[in-house]
C-alpha positions in Angstrom: 32.0 -23.0 -7.4 31.5 -20.2 -4.9 28.1 -20.1 -3.2 26.1 -16.9 -2.5 26.2 -15.9 1.1 23.0 -14.8 2.9 19.5 -14.3 1.7 17.2 -11.5 0.6 17.3 -9.9 4.0 21.1 -9.7 4.3 22.5 -6.3 5.3 19.0 -4.9 6.0 19.4 -4.0 9.7 18.8 -0.3 9.3 16.1 -0.6 6.6 14.0 -2.8 8.9 14.6 -0.8 12.1 11.7 1.0 13.8 11.9 4.2 15.7 11.5 4.0 19.5 8.0 5.4 19.6 6.8 3.1 16.8 7.8 -0.1 18.5 5.3 -2.4 20.2 2.0 -3.8 19.0 0.7 -3.2 15.5 -2.3 -0.9 15.1 -5.3 -2.6 13.5 -6.1 0.6 11.7 -2.9 0.4 9.8 -3.4 -3.2 9.1 -6.9 -2.7 7.7 -6.4 0.5 5.7 -8.0 0.8 2.3 -6.6 2.3 -0.9 -8.3 3.3 -4.1 -7.0 2.8 -7.7 -4.7 5.7 -8.5 -3.7 6.6 -5.0 -0.1 7.7 -4.6 1.8 5.7 -2.0 5.3 5.2 -0.5 6.7 1.8 0.2 7.8 1.5 3.8 8.5 -2.0 5.1 7.2 -3.0 8.5 9.3 -5.8 10.1 6.4 -6.8 12.4 4.7 -8.5 9.4 6.7 -10.6 6.9 3.7 -11.5 4.7 3.4 -9.4 1.6 6.7 -7.6 1.9 8.5 -6.5 -1.2 12.2 -6.7 -2.0 14.1 -4.3 0.2 15.7 -2.5 -2.8 12.4 -0.9 -3.4 12.1 0.6 0.2 11.3 4.3 0.2 10.1 4.4 -3.4 6.9 6.1 -4.4 4.3 4.5 -6.7 0.7 4.3 -7.7 -1.9 1.7 -6.6 -3.0 -0.2 -9.7 -5.4 -2.8 -8.4 -6.4 -4.9 -5.4 -5.4 -8.6 -5.3 -6.9 -10.4 -2.4 -5.9 -8.5 0.7 -2.8 -7.0 -1.0 -2.4 -4.3 -3.5 -0.6 -4.0 -6.9 1.7 -1.0 -6.8 3.3 0.3 -9.9 6.8 1.9 -9.3 9.3 3.2 -11.7 12.7 1.5 -11.5 15.0 3.6 -13.7 13.2 3.4 -17.0 11.1 0.3 -16.4 7.8 0.2 -14.7 7.5 -2.7 -12.2 4.4 -4.1 -10.5 4.8 -5.1 -6.8 2.2 -7.0 -4.8 2.3 -5.4 -1.4 0.4 -5.9 1.9 -1.3 -2.7 3.1 0.9 -2.6 6.3 3.9 -1.8 4.1 2.2 1.0 2.3 1.9 4.7 3.4 -0.1 7.5 1.7 1.9 10.3 0.2 
C-alpha cells in the first residue's frame, strides 16, 4: 500500500513566511493580547510559535471569538456551510 508523503506542514513555505520587517523577536504585546467574546478576528499563523497553531487550510479566514480556553481562544469559522471551532493561541489571531 502507498504511504502518505509529508506531514501537516507540507507545501506551506509561503503561508508561514514572514515579511522582512516582521522578522526577529516576538513582541510580548502580541503574545499577551486579550480578546472578548464576540470579537471578529482573522487567523494569521506565526511560525515563531508552534503551540496553539491551527491547520494551515484555515489561514486567512475570518471568524468570531466564542470562548477562552486556558491561554488559547475558541474561534468559530465558517468552512463552506459548516461552522467549525478552532482552538487558537492569541499569537495567531489578529483583530479585523
